[in-house]
C-alpha positions as CSV (number, residue, x, y, z in Angstrom):
1,M,93.7,94.5,122.2
2,I,96.1,94.5,119.2
3,S,99.8,94.3,119.9
4,Y,102.5,95.4,117.5
5,L,105.9,94.0,116.6
6,L,107.8,97.1,117.6
7,E,105.6,98.1,120.5
8,G,107.8,99.3,123.3
9,V,110.6,100.5,121.0
10,R,111.3,104.2,121.4
11,V,112.6,106.0,118.3
12,I,113.9,109.6,118.2
13,D,113.5,110.9,114.7
14,A,115.9,113.9,114.6
15,A,116.2,113.8,110.8
16,S,114.6,116.2,108.3
17,Y,112.8,115.9,105.0
18,L,112.3,112.4,103.8
19,A,114.9,109.5,103.7
20,G,115.6,109.4,107.4
21,P,112.0,110.2,108.6
22,G,110.7,107.7,106.0
23,A,112.5,104.9,107.8
24,A,111.0,106.1,111.1
25,T,107.5,106.0,109.5
26,V,107.9,102.3,108.8
27,L,109.0,101.7,112.4
28,A,106.0,103.6,113.5
29,D,103.7,101.5,111.3
30,Y,104.9,98.4,113.2
31,G,104.2,100.0,116.5
32,A,107.3,101.9,117.6
33,D,106.8,105.1,119.6
34,V,108.4,107.7,117.3
35,V,109.2,111.1,118.7
36,K,109.8,113.6,115.9
37,I,112.2,116.4,116.7
38,E,111.8,119.5,114.6
39,A,112.6,123.2,114.7
40,L,110.3,125.7,116.2
41,S,109.2,126.7,112.7
42,G,108.8,123.0,111.7
43,D,110.6,120.6,109.5
44,G,111.5,122.2,106.2
45,Y,109.7,119.3,104.6
46,R,106.4,120.8,105.6
47,K,107.0,123.7,103.2
48,L,107.2,121.6,100.0
49,K,103.5,121.7,99.4
50,G,103.8,125.3,98.2
51,A,100.5,127.1,98.0
52,F,98.4,123.9,98.0
53,P,96.2,123.9,101.1
54,I,96.9,120.3,102.2
55,D,100.3,119.3,103.5
56,Y,100.2,116.0,101.7
57,N,104.0,115.3,102.0
58,W,103.8,115.6,105.8
59,L,100.7,113.5,106.0
60,L,102.5,110.6,104.3
61,T,105.8,110.4,106.2
62,S,104.9,111.8,109.6
63,R,101.9,109.7,110.5
64,N,101.9,107.9,113.8
65,K,104.6,110.2,115.2
66,R,104.7,112.6,118.1
67,S,106.1,116.1,117.4
68,V,108.5,117.9,119.8
69,A,109.6,121.3,118.7
70,L,113.1,122.4,119.9
71,D,115.6,125.1,119.1
72,L,118.9,123.1,119.1
73,N,120.9,126.3,119.3
74,H,120.0,126.4,123.0
75,P,122.0,124.2,125.3
76,E,118.8,123.3,127.2
77,A,117.2,122.0,124.0
78,R,120.3,119.9,123.3
79,D,120.1,118.6,126.9
80,I,116.4,117.5,126.2
81,V,117.6,115.5,123.2
82,H,120.2,113.9,125.3
83,R,117.7,112.9,127.9
84,L,115.5,111.5,125.2
85,A,118.4,109.5,123.8
86,R,119.1,108.0,127.2
87,G,115.8,106.2,127.1
88,A,115.6,105.5,123.4
89,D,116.3,102.4,121.3
90,V,116.9,104.2,118.0
91,F,118.1,107.6,117.2
92,L,117.9,108.9,113.6
93,T,119.7,111.9,112.1
94,N,120.7,113.3,108.8
95,F,123.0,116.0,110.2
96,I,126.4,115.9,108.6
97,G,130.0,116.8,109.4
98,T,130.3,119.9,111.7
99,Q,126.5,120.0,112.2
100,L,126.7,116.9,114.5
101,A,129.3,118.6,116.7
102,K,127.5,121.9,116.7
103,Y,124.3,120.3,118.0
104,E,126.2,117.7,120.2
105,L,124.6,114.8,118.4
106,E,127.7,112.8,117.5
107,Y,127.5,109.0,117.8
108,D,130.3,108.7,120.4
109,R,128.6,111.3,122.6
110,L,125.2,109.6,122.5
111,K,126.8,106.2,122.8
112,E,128.2,107.3,126.2
113,L,124.8,108.3,127.3
114,N,123.2,105.0,126.1
115,P,125.4,102.1,125.1
116,R,122.4,100.2,123.8
117,L,121.4,102.9,121.3
118,I,121.0,102.1,117.6
119,Y,122.3,105.3,116.0
120,A,121.0,105.5,112.4
121,H,122.8,108.0,110.2
122,I,121.6,109.0,106.7
123,T,123.8,111.2,104.5
124,G,124.0,112.3,100.9
125,Y,127.5,111.2,99.9
126,G,128.7,109.0,102.8
127,T,130.8,109.8,105.9
128,E,134.2,109.7,104.3
129,G,136.0,111.5,101.5
130,P,136.1,115.2,100.4
131,E,132.3,115.6,100.0
132,V,131.2,114.8,103.5
133,Q,129.9,118.3,103.9
134,R,128.1,118.5,100.5
135,R,124.4,119.1,100.8
136,A,122.3,116.6,99.0
137,F,118.8,115.7,97.9
138,D,117.7,112.5,96.3
139,A,117.6,114.3,92.9
140,T,121.2,115.3,93.2
141,A,122.9,112.3,94.9
142,W,120.6,109.3,94.2
143,W,119.4,110.3,90.7
144,A,122.0,112.6,89.0
145,R,125.3,111.5,90.6
146,S,124.6,107.7,90.4
147,G,124.3,107.6,86.6
148,L,120.6,106.8,86.7
149,M,119.7,110.2,85.3
150,E,122.2,109.8,82.4
151,F,121.2,106.2,81.7
152,I,117.5,106.9,81.4
153,R,117.6,109.7,78.9
154,G,116.8,109.1,75.3
155,Q,119.4,109.3,72.6
156,G,120.5,112.9,72.1
157,A,117.8,114.1,74.6
158,A,118.3,116.1,77.7
159,P,118.3,114.3,81.1
160,V,114.9,114.4,82.9
161,A,114.2,115.1,86.5
162,S,113.3,112.4,88.9
163,A,109.9,112.1,90.6
164,P,109.7,113.9,93.9
165,G,111.1,111.8,96.7
166,M,111.8,108.8,94.4
167,G,115.3,108.2,95.7
168,D,114.4,109.2,99.3
169,Q,111.6,106.6,99.6
170,A,113.9,103.9,98.3
171,T,116.7,104.9,100.6
172,S,114.4,105.0,103.6
173,M,113.8,101.3,103.2
174,S,117.6,100.6,103.3
175,L,117.9,102.7,106.4
176,F,114.9,100.8,107.9
177,A,116.7,97.5,107.1
178,A,119.9,98.8,108.7
179,I,118.0,99.8,111.9
180,M,116.3,96.4,112.2
181,T,119.6,94.7,111.6
182,G,121.2,96.8,114.3
183,L,118.3,95.9,116.7
184,Y,118.9,92.2,115.9
185,R,122.6,92.6,116.5
186,R,121.8,94.2,119.9
187,E,119.7,91.1,120.8
188,K,122.7,89.0,120.2
189,T,125.4,91.2,121.8
190,G,123.5,93.5,124.2
191,E,125.3,96.5,122.6
192,G,124.1,99.3,120.4
193,T,125.8,100.3,117.2
194,L,126.1,102.9,114.5
195,V,124.2,102.0,111.2
196,S,124.3,104.2,108.2
197,T,123.6,104.5,104.5
198,S,123.6,107.3,101.9
199,L,121.6,108.5,99.0
200,I,124.5,108.0,96.6
201,A,125.1,104.4,97.8
202,N,121.4,103.6,97.2
203,G,121.4,105.3,93.8
204,V,124.5,103.3,92.7
205,W,122.9,100.1,94.0
206,S,119.7,100.9,92.1
207,N,121.8,101.4,89.0
208,G,123.9,98.4,89.8
209,M,123.2,96.3,86.7
210,A,124.3,99.0,84.3
211,L,127.3,100.1,86.4
212,Q,128.5,96.5,86.9
213,G,128.5,96.4,83.1
214,V,130.7,99.5,83.0
215,L,133.1,97.8,85.4
216,E,133.3,94.9,83.0
217,G,133.7,97.0,79.9
218,M,130.1,97.3,78.7
219,D,128.8,100.8,79.0
220,V,125.2,100.4,77.9
221,G,124.4,104.1,78.6
222,K,127.2,105.3,76.3
223,R,126.2,102.7,73.7
224,K,122.6,104.0,73.9
225,Q,123.7,107.6,73.2
226,E,125.9,106.6,70.3
227,H,123.7,104.1,68.6
228,G,120.2,104.4,70.2
229,V,118.2,101.5,71.6
230,H,115.4,100.2,69.4
231,N,114.0,97.0,70.7
232,P,110.6,96.0,69.6
233,F,110.3,93.6,72.5
234,G,111.1,96.3,75.0
235,H,109.4,99.3,73.6
236,V,106.7,101.8,74.6
237,Y,103.7,101.9,72.3
238,R,100.8,104.4,72.2
239,T,97.2,103.4,72.0
240,L,94.4,105.0,70.0
241,D,93.1,106.8,73.1
242,G,96.5,108.2,74.1
243,H,97.6,105.6,76.7
244,Y,101.0,103.9,76.6
245,V,102.0,100.3,77.0
246,L,105.5,99.0,77.8
247,F,106.4,95.6,76.3
248,V,109.0,93.6,78.3
249,M,109.8,90.3,76.6
250,I,113.1,88.9,77.8
251,N,113.1,85.6,75.7
252,A,112.4,87.2,72.4
253,A,112.9,84.1,70.3
254,R,110.3,82.1,72.3
255,E,107.8,85.0,72.7
256,W,108.0,86.3,69.1
257,P,105.3,84.0,67.8
258,Q,103.0,85.0,70.7
259,L,103.5,88.6,70.0
260,A,102.8,88.2,66.3
261,A,99.6,86.3,67.1
262,A,98.6,89.0,69.6
263,M,99.0,91.6,66.9
264,G,96.8,89.6,64.6
265,H,99.6,88.9,62.2
266,S,101.0,85.4,62.7
267,E,102.3,85.6,59.2
268,W,105.0,88.0,60.4
269,T,107.0,85.1,61.7
270,S,107.5,83.9,58.2
271,D,108.1,87.3,56.7
272,P,111.6,87.4,55.2
273,R,112.3,90.5,57.2
274,F,111.6,88.7,60.5
275,V,112.2,85.0,59.7
276,D,114.9,84.6,62.4
277,M,116.2,86.8,65.3
278,P,119.4,88.1,63.6
279,T,117.3,89.2,60.6
280,L,114.5,90.6,62.7
281,I,117.0,92.7,64.7
282,K,118.3,94.2,61.4
283,N,114.8,95.1,60.5
284,R,113.6,96.0,64.0
285,L,112.6,99.6,63.2
286,E,110.2,98.3,60.6
287,L,108.8,95.9,63.2
288,I,108.4,98.6,65.7
289,D,106.4,100.6,63.2
290,L,104.1,97.6,62.4
291,I,103.4,97.0,66.1
292,Q,102.7,100.6,66.7
293,E,100.3,100.6,63.8
294,V,98.3,97.8,65.4
295,I,98.5,99.2,69.0
296,G,97.7,102.7,67.8
297,S,94.5,101.5,66.1
298,I,92.8,100.2,69.3
299,P,92.0,101.8,72.7
300,I,93.8,100.8,75.9
301,E,91.2,98.4,77.2
302,K,91.2,96.4,74.0
303,A,95.0,96.4,73.9
304,L,95.4,95.1,77.4
305,E,92.7,92.5,76.9
306,T,94.5,91.3,73.7
307,L,97.9,91.2,75.5
308,D,96.5,89.3,78.4
309,H,94.9,86.8,76.2
310,H,98.2,86.0,74.5
311,E,100.1,86.1,77.8
312,I,102.4,89.0,76.7
313,T,104.4,90.6,79.5
314,Y,103.6,94.3,79.6
315,G,103.1,97.3,81.8
316,H,100.3,99.8,81.4
317,V,101.9,103.2,81.9
318,R,99.3,104.4,84.3
319,P,98.5,108.1,84.9
320,M,98.9,108.8,88.6
321,G,95.2,109.7,88.9
322,E,94.4,106.1,88.0
323,V,97.1,104.6,90.2
324,V,95.5,105.7,93.4
325,D,92.3,104.0,92.4
326,D,93.9,100.7,91.2
327,P,91.9,97.8,92.8
328,Q,95.0,95.7,92.9
329,L,96.7,98.2,95.2
330,A,93.7,98.3,97.5
331,A,93.5,94.5,97.6
332,N,97.1,94.4,98.8
333,E,96.8,97.3,101.2
334,V,99.3,99.4,99.3
335,I,96.8,102.3,99.4
336,V,94.7,102.2,102.6
337,E,91.8,103.9,104.2
338,T,92.8,106.1,107.2
339,N,89.4,106.4,108.9
340,D,90.4,109.9,109.8
341,P,87.4,112.2,110.4
342,G,88.8,114.9,108.1
343,D,88.0,115.2,104.4
344,D,91.7,115.9,103.6
345,Y,93.1,112.6,104.8
346,R,90.9,109.8,103.7
347,R,93.5,107.5,102.2
348,T,97.3,107.1,102.4
349,I,100.2,105.0,101.0
350,M,101.2,102.2,103.3
351,S,104.8,101.1,103.8
352,P,105.8,98.5,101.3
353,I,106.6,95.4,103.4
354,R,104.3,92.9,105.1
355,I,105.1,90.4,107.9
356,D,102.7,87.6,108.3
357,G,101.0,87.7,111.6
358,E,102.3,91.2,112.4
359,P,99.6,93.9,111.9
360,K,100.4,97.5,111.1
361,R,99.2,100.4,113.2
362,P,96.3,102.3,111.6
363,P,97.5,105.6,110.1
364,R,97.1,108.4,112.5
365,R,97.2,112.0,111.1
366,A,100.6,113.6,111.2
367,P,101.0,116.0,114.1
368,D,101.2,119.8,114.2
369,I,104.5,121.4,115.1
370,G,105.2,120.6,118.7
371,A,101.8,119.0,119.2
372,Q,103.2,116.6,121.9
373,T,106.0,118.7,123.3
374,R,104.4,119.0,126.7
375,E,103.5,115.4,126.8
376,V,106.9,114.1,125.9
377,L,108.7,116.5,128.3
378,A,106.4,115.5,131.1
379,E,107.4,111.9,130.4
380,L,111.0,113.0,131.1
381,G,109.9,114.2,134.5
382,I,110.0,117.9,133.6
383,A,107.4,119.8,135.7
384,G,104.7,121.8,134.0
385,T,106.1,125.2,135.3
386,E,109.5,124.3,133.9
387,I,107.9,123.4,130.5
388,D,106.1,126.8,130.6
389,R,109.5,128.5,131.2
390,L,111.2,126.6,128.3
391,I,108.4,127.6,126.0
392,A,108.5,131.3,127.1
393,S,112.3,131.4,126.6
394,G,112.1,129.9,123.1
395,V,113.9,126.7,124.0
396,V,110.9,124.5,123.0
397,G,107.7,125.1,121.2
398,A,104.2,123.7,121.7
399,S,101.2,123.9,119.4
400,A,98.0,125.4,120.8
401,S,96.0,122.2,119.9
402,T,97.6,119.0,121.3
403,D,96.8,115.8,119.5
404,K,94.7,113.7,122.0
405,N,94.7,110.5,119.8
406,D,96.0,107.3,121.3
407,H,99.7,106.6,120.8
């Protein structure tokens, strides 16, 4: 029988949407028993699919979890959460400010119930300062507020929106790391602790190279808007069949002859316009046009073959429809088969870390709202008749079809 690294670790996922629950997903991948707390109507994250019939967001970040539906406005529901916290190793939440007090989920309160608890708190803008109460999504805190959104825009162009969940997924890995560090600290001290991170802290960290430059007096983003950035060695070129290729050559002086040869024009290196790097930079717009002329005359497969042959560092700007079928991703178990019997959940995205000798749990379909409410409450010693009363009174909710899969 397969054993998992975090088998026996109990996690209460009382966070909503993505960054906090995403960290719990990674814990579940490594065998933790994750109990997902959600409202009677379900986590709001379930609704982001719009009119699409498959709840693909929920399938990704709620796999391998058990759902318990509660109305935390009821004191009895809050008592259930407290009972769960007493027996848990990790408690996650993204409630902020007065919400924590309203639902009686403050760290100090839960610490009294369970001194060994790792309390993981994810916020938008941190736990101090005037914006503690400000509502945040990754698009607002991680992307827009961090400078990333401003930095990435083209000269004179309007800022562009981030990909859905882009900052949340990145932040979830920071929270996972904080939780694992907290568990390691507990092994050494025997005590639980509060660990936390925020969307804005992760956004600033992601934008750290550019922002450290600003701290030292080099504002690359401002320079980009004032003068533009036209680097033939770090440019996006369009192929004949409408694909795009990003060149990334850091040591331009060394790689320039390789690039000229790859373009079929070794004579460019002796062209008076490009004879040395200072002269080349002065004439860089002409070189960009020349490279584009070559790349634009061949299809993507020929372009990639040529670049590989000459060992040019590049990135193929892949359409997402091609990304999910990339054999490199399959070979490294980035996209995996689920072996689910349903046609709507054949493959999924695996969490992005691997530990040699430590397998991940096979993806199990995300639960319906309250699918394991009865099961989890029974584990707390609550009798069936009492569970029926709690359901009838609207304190808890349970789905009609309970997930019978192994946990």
